[in-house]
N, C-alpha and C positions, 0 to 999 in steps of 0.2 A: 502329361499330354499337352500339346500346344493349345488345344481347344480350351483348356481350363487355365491357361497361363494368364496372369494379370495384364499382359500386353496384347492378348488376343482380342479380335473384334467381337467374338461371342461373349467374352467376359465383360467387356465394356458395355455391350448391348444389354446384358442381363443386369449389370449394375445400374445403368440408367433407367431400365424398366422398373427396378426396385425403388429407385429414387422417385419415379413418377407415382408409383403406388403409395409411397409414404406421403408425398406432397398432396396427392389427391385426398387421402384420408385426413391429413391435417387441415386442408382448406375446408372440407366439408364439416369437420368437427368444430372448427373455430368460427364457422359461418352459421351454425345452428341457432344461435340467439337472434338471427336475422339482422339486428342493428349492428352486428360486428362484421358484416360481410365486407364493408369497405376496408377495414384494417386487415382482415384476412386476405383479401385480394391484393392489397399493397404488399403484404408479407410474401405472398406467393410470387408476385412480380419480381421482388428483390432477389428471390432464390432462382427463378427461371432465367433471369438475365445473367446470373452467375453460371448457371448450368450451360448456357449457350456458349460459354468460353471455358468450360470444365474447371470452374473456380469454386464450385460448391464443396462443402464438407459434409457434416452431419445434418441431414435435412430437417429432422424434427427439432433439433436444438437451434438451428439457424432460424427456422420458422417462428418459434416462440420469441426469439430475440427481435426479429423484424416486426412481429406482431405488436410487441410492446413499444417499439420505436415509432411505428406508424399508427399507433392506436388513435391518437387525438385527431390528426389530419385526415386519416382514412375514414374515421367515423363522421367527421364534419362533411367531408366530400360525399360520402354515401347518403347523408341526410339531404344535402343539396340536390343530389341526383334524384332522390325519391320525390322531392317537392316539385322539381322541374318536370320530371317524368309524369307526375300526376297531373300537372297543368296541361301537358300535351295530350294526356288521356282525356281530360275534360274537353279539350278543343275538338278531338275526334268525335266525341259523343255529341257535341253541339252540331258538328257538320252532318252527322247521321240524321238528325231530326230537322235540319234546315231544308226548306222547300227546294231551292235551287242554288246550292253553293257554287260559287264561281271556280273555274279550273285553277285560277291563279291562287286563290285562298287554299284550296286543297293541296296544290303543289308546294306552296310555301310551308304549310303546316307539316306535311310529311318530310319535306326536305330538311327543315330545321330539326325535326325529331331525329332523323338519321344522323345529321351533323352532331347533334347533342350526344347521341349514343357513342359515336366514334371518338369524339373529343374527350368524353369522360373516361373512355378506355385508356387513352394516353395519360390522362391526369393521374390515375392510380400508379402507373409506371413511373411518372415523374416524381411523385412524392417518395417513391421507393428508392430513387437514385439521387435526388437532389434535395437540399434544404431550401425551402422557399415558402412564400405565403400562399394561402389558398387562392386568392385573387390572381396572383401571378401564375400559379400553376394552371389554372383554368384558361387564362389568356394564352399561355405557351402551348397548351394542348390543342387549342383551336388553330394557332399558327402552324403547328406541326402537321395537323390534318390537311391543311391546304398546301403547305410547302412540299410535303412528301405524299401527295395524293396518290401517285402511282403505287408506291410501297404500301400505302394504306389499303388500296383496293386489293393488292396481292395478299395482304394479311387477311382481309375479310374473306377472300376466296379460299384461302388455305383453311381457315377456321370452319367455313361452310363445308368444305370437302371432308374434313375430319368428322364433322357431325353426321354427314350423309353416310360415310363409310361405317361408322360405329353404330348406326341405326339401320344397317342394311338388312339384318335378320336377327333371330333370337340369340344366336351364338355371339354375334358381334355386339349385341346389346349388353351382354355380360361384361365385355371389355369396356363398353361405354360407362357402366357403373363403376368398374374398378379403376380405370385410368382416363376416362373421357375428359373430365374437367382438367386433370393434370396435363394431358396432351395439348388441350387448347391453351392452357396457361403457358406451357412451354413454348408453343408456336408464337403466342402473343409476346412473350419475353424475348424470344429470338429476334423478332422483327423490331421491337422497341430498342433492344441493345444495339442493333445495327444502325438505326436512325440516330440514336443518342450519340454514338461514337462519331458519326459523320458530322453532327453538329459541334461536338467537342473539338474535332480536328479543324473545322473551319474557323473556330474561335481562337485558335492558338496564335 
């Protein structure tokens, strides 16, 4: 039957769905110690950027390989992210107890916090694709955020829509548990791959 042919759309869809299930499981499993979330996310980014171009092979085997490769930088980046994130959290707590915090201070605090979250998102994808120092990786992630601001907004909107759809009701919540993080990581990898390829083409 053509439906079950390896060239059919149904077969390709089911294969990719299975890959997302495996990726989802591997990312959660390797993130359980908490301090390994950075390396786990970088490994997932490396795979999803390959999935965006149908270049992936055995997901579990690839994930372990990328986890080991990105272990050091991914962990350092994750620790930096936690420290900076905690600093922003303390700032928001100070603003809450302040008598009359100025609008400018509030705007700058939350604006920088959002920029920080977006930029670190690109940073994990950068260490998954390129060899570079942590300092240069963070600097490049900030540059990408501003240079490709439109694509960044499109990516954030796509991730938000996936989250909303998968939390729509109890049935969809099951899919959220099974493939939610995997879908988000795939979307994230798809956008990052597109941006990185444009940068690579412009540098030729």
